[in-house]
PyMOL Python script that loads the backbone (N, CA, C, O; Angstrom):
from pymol import cmd

cmd.read_pdbstr("""\
ATOM      1  N   MET A   1     -12.654 -11.145   5.091  1.00  0.00           N
ATOM      2  CA  MET A   1     -11.002 -11.254   4.593  1.00  0.00           C
ATOM      3  C   MET A   1     -11.134 -11.274   3.366  1.00  0.00           C
ATOM      4  O   MET A   1     -10.092 -11.256   2.712  1.00  0.00           O
ATOM      5  N   LYS A   2     -12.478 -11.319   2.615  1.00  0.00           N
ATOM      6  CA  LYS A   2     -12.433 -11.324   1.331  1.00  0.00           C
ATOM      7  C   LYS A   2     -12.160 -10.118   1.013  1.00  0.00           C
ATOM      8  O   LYS A   2     -11.241  -9.940   0.213  1.00  0.00           O
ATOM      9  N   LYS A   3     -12.826  -9.063   1.513  1.00  0.00           N
ATOM     10  CA  LYS A   3     -12.605  -7.535   1.097  1.00  0.00           C
ATOM     11  C   LYS A   3     -11.290  -7.012   1.488  1.00  0.00           C
ATOM     12  O   LYS A   3     -10.730  -6.131   0.836  1.00  0.00           O
ATOM     13  N   LEU A   4     -10.779  -7.558   2.571  1.00  0.00           N
ATOM     14  CA  LEU A   4      -9.437  -6.920   2.836  1.00  0.00           C
ATOM     15  C   LEU A   4      -8.566  -7.169   1.550  1.00  0.00           C
ATOM     16  O   LEU A   4      -7.965  -6.250   0.993  1.00  0.00           O
ATOM     17  N   LEU A   5      -8.540  -8.437   1.129  1.00  0.00           N
ATOM     18  CA  LEU A   5      -7.559  -9.091   0.041  1.00  0.00           C
ATOM     19  C   LEU A   5      -7.903  -8.312  -1.158  1.00  0.00           C
ATOM     20  O   LEU A   5      -6.965  -8.111  -1.929  1.00  0.00           O
ATOM     21  N   THR A   6      -9.093  -7.813  -1.488  1.00  0.00           N
ATOM     22  CA  THR A   6      -9.371  -6.782  -2.186  1.00  0.00           C
ATOM     23  C   THR A   6      -8.964  -5.438  -2.346  1.00  0.00           C
ATOM     24  O   THR A   6      -8.793  -4.871  -3.426  1.00  0.00           O
ATOM     25  N   LEU A   7      -8.811  -4.933  -1.164  1.00  0.00           N
ATOM     26  CA  LEU A   7      -8.461  -3.472  -0.593  1.00  0.00           C
ATOM     27  C   LEU A   7      -7.005  -3.488  -1.002  1.00  0.00           C
ATOM     28  O   LEU A   7      -6.402  -2.514  -1.452  1.00  0.00           O
ATOM     29  N   VAL A   8      -6.381  -4.984  -0.753  1.00  0.00           N
ATOM     30  CA  VAL A   8      -4.767  -4.915  -0.862  1.00  0.00           C
ATOM     31  C   VAL A   8      -4.277  -5.129  -2.377  1.00  0.00           C
ATOM     32  O   VAL A   8      -3.180  -4.791  -2.822  1.00  0.00           O
ATOM     33  N   ALA A   9      -5.314  -5.759  -3.073  1.00  0.00           N
ATOM     34  CA  ALA A   9      -5.050  -6.042  -4.798  1.00  0.00           C
ATOM     35  C   ALA A   9      -5.188  -4.546  -5.263  1.00  0.00           C
ATOM     36  O   ALA A   9      -4.218  -4.271  -5.969  1.00  0.00           O
ATOM     37  N   ILE A  10      -5.960  -3.589  -5.135  1.00  0.00           N
ATOM     38  CA  ILE A  10      -6.424  -2.363  -5.391  1.00  0.00           C
ATOM     39  C   ILE A  10      -5.063  -1.737  -5.215  1.00  0.00           C
ATOM     40  O   ILE A  10      -4.569  -1.423  -6.297  1.00  0.00           O
ATOM     41  N   THR A  11      -4.337  -1.473  -4.196  1.00  0.00           N
ATOM     42  CA  THR A  11      -3.683  -0.664  -3.741  1.00  0.00           C
ATOM     43  C   THR A  11      -2.264  -1.187  -3.869  1.00  0.00           C
ATOM     44  O   THR A  11      -1.428  -0.446  -3.353  1.00  0.00           O
ATOM     45  N   THR A  12      -1.809  -2.267  -4.425  1.00  0.00           N
ATOM     46  CA  THR A  12      -0.873  -3.110  -4.227  1.00  0.00           C
ATOM     47  C   THR A  12      -0.268  -2.507  -5.925  1.00  0.00           C
ATOM     48  O   THR A  12       0.912  -2.172  -5.825  1.00  0.00           O
ATOM     49  N   PRO A  13      -0.649  -2.377  -6.922  1.00  0.00           N
ATOM     50  CA  PRO A  13      -0.268  -1.604  -8.083  1.00  0.00           C
ATOM     51  C   PRO A  13       0.310  -0.306  -7.808  1.00  0.00           C
ATOM     52  O   PRO A  13       1.480  -0.099  -8.131  1.00  0.00           O
ATOM     53  N   GLY A  14      -0.461   0.692  -7.183  1.00  0.00           N
ATOM     54  CA  GLY A  14       0.386   1.747  -6.773  1.00  0.00           C
ATOM     55  C   GLY A  14       1.651   1.874  -5.884  1.00  0.00           C
ATOM     56  O   GLY A  14       2.664   2.541  -6.094  1.00  0.00           O
ATOM     57  N   ILE A  15       1.403   1.230  -5.050  1.00  0.00           N
ATOM     58  CA  ILE A  15       2.965   0.984  -4.801  1.00  0.00           C
ATOM     59  C   ILE A  15       3.942   0.323  -5.262  1.00  0.00           C
ATOM     60  O   ILE A  15       4.984   0.356  -4.607  1.00  0.00           O
ATOM     61  N   ALA A  16       3.903  -0.433  -6.464  1.00  0.00           N
ATOM     62  CA  ALA A  16       4.646  -0.631  -7.397  1.00  0.00           C
ATOM     63  C   ALA A  16       4.993   0.150  -7.896  1.00  0.00           C
ATOM     64  O   ALA A  16       6.216   0.293  -7.873  1.00  0.00           O
ATOM     65  N   MET A  17       4.303   0.992  -8.537  1.00  0.00           N
ATOM     66  CA  MET A  17       4.293   1.999  -9.662  1.00  0.00           C
ATOM     67  C   MET A  17       5.280   3.142  -8.677  1.00  0.00           C
ATOM     68  O   MET A  17       6.243   3.733  -9.167  1.00  0.00           O
ATOM     69  N   ALA A  18       4.836   3.319  -7.207  1.00  0.00           N
ATOM     70  CA  ALA A  18       5.852   4.520  -6.479  1.00  0.00           C
ATOM     71  C   ALA A  18       7.031   3.965  -6.497  1.00  0.00           C
ATOM     72  O   ALA A  18       7.843   4.887  -6.568  1.00  0.00           O
ATOM     73  N   HIS A  19       7.668   2.773  -6.466  1.00  0.00           N
ATOM     74  CA  HIS A  19       8.715   2.368  -6.045  1.00  0.00           C
ATOM     75  C   HIS A  19       9.878   1.897  -7.707  1.00  0.00           C
ATOM     76  O   HIS A  19      11.049   1.526  -7.630  1.00  0.00           O
ATOM     77  N   GLU A  20       9.100   2.071  -8.982  1.00  0.00           N
ATOM     78  CA  GLU A  20       9.179   1.627  -9.790  1.00  0.00           C
ATOM     79  C   GLU A  20      10.884   2.260 -10.127  1.00  0.00           C
ATOM     80  O   GLU A  20      11.743   1.605 -10.718  1.00  0.00           O
ATOM     81  N   GLY A  21      11.023   3.331  -9.714  1.00  0.00           N
ATOM     82  CA  GLY A  21      12.465   4.140 -10.007  1.00  0.00           C
ATOM     83  C   GLY A  21      13.539   3.175  -8.878  1.00  0.00           C
ATOM     84  O   GLY A  21      14.724   3.155  -9.210  1.00  0.00           O
ATOM     85  N   HIS A  22      13.233   2.562  -7.860  1.00  0.00           N
ATOM     86  CA  HIS A  22      14.055   2.063  -7.028  1.00  0.00           C
ATOM     87  C   HIS A  22      14.150   0.528  -7.578  1.00  0.00           C
ATOM     88  O   HIS A  22      14.636  -0.233  -6.742  1.00  0.00           O
ATOM     89  N   GLY A  23      13.769  -0.102  -8.865  1.00  0.00           N
ATOM     90  CA  GLY A  23      13.844  -1.233  -9.285  1.00  0.00           C
ATOM     91  C   GLY A  23      12.872  -2.007  -8.980  1.00  0.00           C
ATOM     92  O   GLY A  23      12.990  -3.229  -9.062  1.00  0.00           O
ATOM     93  N   ALA A  24      11.545  -1.298  -8.501  1.00  0.00           N
ATOM     94  CA  ALA A  24      10.160  -2.018  -8.071  1.00  0.00           C
ATOM     95  C   ALA A  24      10.567  -2.831  -6.653  1.00  0.00           C
ATOM     96  O   ALA A  24      11.230  -2.320  -5.751  1.00  0.00           O
ATOM     97  N   PHE A  25      10.091  -4.050  -6.645  1.00  0.00           N
ATOM     98  CA  PHE A  25      10.533  -4.783  -5.225  1.00  0.00           C
ATOM     99  C   PHE A  25      11.618  -5.261  -5.208  1.00  0.00           C
ATOM    100  O   PHE A  25      11.922  -5.833  -4.162  1.00  0.00           O
ATOM    101  N   GLY A  26      12.638  -5.233  -6.328  1.00  0.00           N
ATOM    102  CA  GLY A  26      13.977  -5.832  -6.446  1.00  0.00           C
ATOM    103  C   GLY A  26      14.885  -5.262  -5.291  1.00  0.00           C
ATOM    104  O   GLY A  26      15.699  -6.047  -4.804  1.00  0.00           O
ATOM    105  N   HIS A  27      14.834  -4.113  -4.854  1.00  0.00           N
ATOM    106  CA  HIS A  27      15.761  -3.336  -4.252  1.00  0.00           C
ATOM    107  C   HIS A  27      15.010  -2.780  -3.026  1.00  0.00           C
ATOM    108  O   HIS A  27      14.128  -1.952  -3.255  1.00  0.00           O
ATOM    109  N   TYR A  28      15.234  -3.105  -1.864  1.00  0.00           N
ATOM    110  CA  TYR A  28      14.980  -2.808  -0.456  1.00  0.00           C
ATOM    111  C   TYR A  28      15.517  -1.387  -0.135  1.00  0.00           C
ATOM    112  O   TYR A  28      15.854  -1.416   1.049  1.00  0.00           O
ATOM    113  N   HIS A  29      15.781   0.012  -0.729  1.00  0.00           N
ATOM    114  CA  HIS A  29      15.912   0.649   0.080  1.00  0.00           C
ATOM    115  C   HIS A  29      14.850   1.971  -0.132  1.00  0.00           C
ATOM    116  O   HIS A  29      14.412   2.463  -1.172  1.00  0.00           O
ATOM    117  N   PHE A  30      14.609   2.359   1.383  1.00  0.00           N
ATOM    118  CA  PHE A  30      13.727   3.158   1.490  1.00  0.00           C
ATOM    119  C   PHE A  30      14.083   4.558   1.768  1.00  0.00           C
ATOM    120  O   PHE A  30      15.171   4.708   2.323  1.00  0.00           O
ATOM    121  N   HIS A  31      13.215   5.902   1.432  1.00  0.00           N
ATOM    122  CA  HIS A  31      13.587   7.293   1.677  1.00  0.00           C
ATOM    123  C   HIS A  31      12.151   7.279   2.794  1.00  0.00           C
ATOM    124  O   HIS A  31      11.320   6.421   3.089  1.00  0.00           O
ATOM    125  N   ALA A  32      12.355   8.498   3.140  1.00  0.00           N
ATOM    126  CA  ALA A  32      10.987   9.142   4.075  1.00  0.00           C
ATOM    127  C   ALA A  32       9.897   9.355   3.383  1.00  0.00           C
ATOM    128  O   ALA A  32       8.788   9.143   3.872  1.00  0.00           O
ATOM    129  N   SER A  33      10.085   9.838   2.053  1.00  0.00           N
ATOM    130  CA  SER A  33       8.854   9.807   1.421  1.00  0.00           C
ATOM    131  C   SER A  33       8.169   8.327   1.176  1.00  0.00           C
ATOM    132  O   SER A  33       6.996   8.016   1.382  1.00  0.00           O
ATOM    133  N   ASP A  34       9.245   7.505   0.675  1.00  0.00           N
ATOM    134  CA  ASP A  34       8.513   6.049   0.821  1.00  0.00           C
ATOM    135  C   ASP A  34       7.870   5.511   1.938  1.00  0.00           C
ATOM    136  O   ASP A  34       7.079   4.578   1.810  1.00  0.00           O
ATOM    137  N   PHE A  35       8.122   5.988   2.979  1.00  0.00           N
ATOM    138  CA  PHE A  35       7.820   5.333   4.473  1.00  0.00           C
ATOM    139  C   PHE A  35       6.323   6.262   4.483  1.00  0.00           C
ATOM    140  O   PHE A  35       5.182   5.931   4.805  1.00  0.00           O
ATOM    141  N   LEU A  36       6.802   7.355   4.060  1.00  0.00           N
ATOM    142  CA  LEU A  36       4.928   8.514   4.147  1.00  0.00           C
ATOM    143  C   LEU A  36       4.055   7.725   3.348  1.00  0.00           C
ATOM    144  O   LEU A  36       3.008   7.258   3.796  1.00  0.00           O
ATOM    145  N   ILE A  37       4.429   7.567   2.237  1.00  0.00           N
ATOM    146  CA  ILE A  37       3.211   6.637   1.248  1.00  0.00           C
ATOM    147  C   ILE A  37       2.716   5.346   1.894  1.00  0.00           C
ATOM    148  O   ILE A  37       1.553   4.982   1.722  1.00  0.00           O
ATOM    149  N   MET A  38       3.554   4.667   2.613  1.00  0.00           N
ATOM    150  CA  MET A  38       3.399   3.491   2.925  1.00  0.00           C
ATOM    151  C   MET A  38       2.571   3.278   3.917  1.00  0.00           C
ATOM    152  O   MET A  38       1.766   2.355   4.035  1.00  0.00           O
ATOM    153  N   ALA A  39       2.866   4.484   4.901  1.00  0.00           N
ATOM    154  CA  ALA A  39       1.939   4.631   6.203  1.00  0.00           C
ATOM    155  C   ALA A  39       0.691   5.348   6.066  1.00  0.00           C
ATOM    156  O   ALA A  39      -0.154   5.251   6.956  1.00  0.00           O
ATOM    157  N   ALA A  40       0.455   6.185   4.857  1.00  0.00           N
ATOM    158  CA  ALA A  40      -0.674   6.569   4.381  1.00  0.00           C
ATOM    159  C   ALA A  40      -1.477   5.397   3.796  1.00  0.00           C
ATOM    160  O   ALA A  40      -2.646   5.283   4.164  1.00  0.00           O
ATOM    161  N   VAL A  41      -0.932   4.453   2.860  1.00  0.00           N
ATOM    162  CA  VAL A  41      -1.590   3.413   2.132  1.00  0.00           C
ATOM    163  C   VAL A  41      -2.240   2.261   3.295  1.00  0.00           C
ATOM    164  O   VAL A  41      -3.336   1.701   3.266  1.00  0.00           O
ATOM    165  N   GLY A  42      -1.159   2.147   4.283  1.00  0.00           N
ATOM    166  CA  GLY A  42      -1.676   0.999   5.734  1.00  0.00           C
ATOM    167  C   GLY A  42      -2.594   1.732   6.411  1.00  0.00           C
ATOM    168  O   GLY A  42      -3.225   1.083   7.246  1.00  0.00           O
ATOM    169  N   LEU A  43      -2.932   3.155   6.289  1.00  0.00           N
ATOM    170  CA  LEU A  43      -3.920   3.883   6.993  1.00  0.00           C
ATOM    171  C   LEU A  43      -5.338   3.702   6.124  1.00  0.00           C
ATOM    172  O   LEU A  43      -6.382   3.410   6.707  1.00  0.00           O
ATOM    173  N   ALA A  44      -5.290   3.872   4.885  1.00  0.00           N
ATOM    174  CA  ALA A  44      -6.061   4.090   4.094  1.00  0.00           C
ATOM    175  C   ALA A  44      -6.991   2.570   4.299  1.00  0.00           C
ATOM    176  O   ALA A  44      -8.195   2.520   4.553  1.00  0.00           O
ATOM    177  N   ILE A  45      -6.075   1.405   4.112  1.00  0.00           N
ATOM    178  CA  ILE A  45      -6.549   0.204   3.919  1.00  0.00           C
ATOM    179  C   ILE A  45      -7.014  -0.086   5.497  1.00  0.00           C
ATOM    180  O   ILE A  45      -8.070  -0.668   5.743  1.00  0.00           O
ATOM    181  N   GLY A  46      -6.265   0.303   6.353  1.00  0.00           N
ATOM    182  CA  GLY A  46      -7.114   0.133   7.928  1.00  0.00           C
ATOM    183  C   GLY A  46      -8.667   0.767   7.837  1.00  0.00           C
ATOM    184  O   GLY A  46      -9.660   0.056   7.986  1.00  0.00           O
ATOM    185  N   LEU A  47      -8.726   2.144   7.582  1.00  0.00           N
ATOM    186  CA  LEU A  47     -10.260   2.468   7.749  1.00  0.00           C
ATOM    187  C   LEU A  47     -10.939   2.399   6.696  1.00  0.00           C
ATOM    188  O   LEU A  47     -11.994   3.015   6.548  1.00  0.00           O
ATOM    189  N   GLY A  48     -10.227   1.354   5.502  1.00  0.00           N
ATOM    190  CA  GLY A  48     -11.314   1.234   4.339  1.00  0.00           C
ATOM    191  C   GLY A  48     -12.037  -0.403   5.147  1.00  0.00           C
ATOM    192  O   GLY A  48     -13.164  -0.880   5.014  1.00  0.00           O
ATOM    193  N   TRP A  49     -10.982  -0.853   5.872  1.00  0.00           N
ATOM    194  CA  TRP A  49     -11.240  -2.501   6.492  1.00  0.00           C
ATOM    195  C   TRP A  49     -12.650  -2.129   7.611  1.00  0.00           C
ATOM    196  O   TRP A  49     -13.703  -2.758   7.708  1.00  0.00           O
ATOM    197  N   LYS A  50     -12.286  -1.104   8.234  1.00  0.00           N
ATOM    198  CA  LYS A  50     -13.363  -0.615   9.131  1.00  0.00           C
ATOM    199  C   LYS A  50     -14.396  -0.393   8.972  1.00  0.00           C
ATOM    200  O   LYS A  50     -15.252  -0.836   9.738  1.00  0.00           O
ATOM    201  N   LEU A  51     -14.749   0.517   7.722  1.00  0.00           N
ATOM    202  CA  LEU A  51     -15.952   0.747   7.123  1.00  0.00           C
ATOM    203  C   LEU A  51     -16.662  -0.160   6.443  1.00  0.00           C
ATOM    204  O   LEU A  51     -17.879  -0.098   6.264  1.00  0.00           O
ATOM    205  N   LEU A  52     -15.809  -1.163   5.982  1.00  0.00           N
ATOM    206  CA  LEU A  52     -16.235  -2.112   5.232  1.00  0.00           C
ATOM    207  C   LEU A  52     -16.819  -3.333   6.379  1.00  0.00           C
ATOM    208  O   LEU A  52     -17.665  -4.120   5.954  1.00  0.00           O
ATOM    209  N   LYS A  53     -16.444  -3.434   7.521  1.00  0.00           N
ATOM    210  CA  LYS A  53     -17.019  -4.611   8.469  1.00  0.00           C
ATOM    211  C   LYS A  53     -18.079  -3.825   8.843  1.00  0.00           C
ATOM    212  O   LYS A  53     -18.956  -4.681   8.961  1.00  0.00           O
ATOM    213  N   LYS A  54     -18.723  -2.513   9.175  1.00  0.00           N
ATOM    214  CA  LYS A  54     -19.787  -2.339   9.421  1.00  0.00           C
ATOM    215  C   LYS A  54     -20.908  -2.749   8.747  1.00  0.00           C
ATOM    216  O   LYS A  54     -22.026  -2.459   9.173  1.00  0.00           O
TER     217      LYS A  54
END
""", "prot")
cmd.dss("prot")
cmd.show_as("cartoon", "prot")
cmd.util.cbc("prot")
cmd.orient("prot")
């Protein structure tokens, strides 16, 4: 679980930076590109988690 939290902590600043133009986390309005970025980050976290658990 600690490794998963580390992965999330590493990727969260990147997500915040990507959404800075939208008011960071203050405004929740999404574009298709935002969804793709979040999906890619989620996939990367999932794959990383599987590799770390081995």
